[in-house]
C-alpha positions, 0 to 999 in steps of 0.5 A: 803295786796299784792300790786296788790290787793291794786292797784285793790282796788283803786278808778277809776276816769273818766278824760277829757281834753280840750283846751282854744283857742282864736281868735285874738280879745280874744274871746273864741272858744266854740263847740256845741256837738250834745249830749248835750244842752249846749256848751263847750270847744273843748276836751273830754274823756281821754282813757285808757293808754292815757295822758291827753295832748295826749287826748286833741290833739286827741279830737281837731283833731277829733272835729275841724280838727286841729292838734295842740300840747296842751300848758301849763295847765291852770286849773285842775278841780275835779268834783263830781259825779252826776246822770249818771256820776262818779266823774272826773278830767278835765284838761284845756290846753292853746290852744293858739290863732288861726290864721285866716287861722287856723280858716278857716280850722276848719271842724266840723264832722257830728254826733259829733258837731252841730257847733262852735263859738268864744264868747266874754269872758263876754258872755261865761256864756250864752252858757255853764253850770254854772260849765263850765262857772266857769272853763273857767273864771278860765282858762282865769284868769290863762292864764292872771296871768301865774298860774294854777287854782286848782278847785273843781266843777269849783270853786277855791279849798281850 
């Protein structure tokens, strides 16, 4: 089989990247997308020929008006397909701790986000889907331990 035919036959996966930001007290920054009923980390889809790190920085700038380089990878989460969505790979980066001036500078664009909130880690699960809750908890654990969480549908892989 010629290489170009083989490459064309390979599966394609959707990919997204998000950032785990905290405030000075350790609360997690969540955003409220207008197109969804639950909250999530800032971030979004990785576009064609765009690295996940670049996508994360672009999405954070679009959603919050903050231009910040993404930090180290905290979690890689493979998510199986479900109705209306292909399987995908989600990369969560350490967004770092936002200074009060950075928090004051956050702007929320009309038509994309209804708002944002800093949420105590113990209360994050009340605002997000179970899958996203597991992903955020694993990302916080990875942050504390200096590791990277390898996840499947938000749970530890293997």
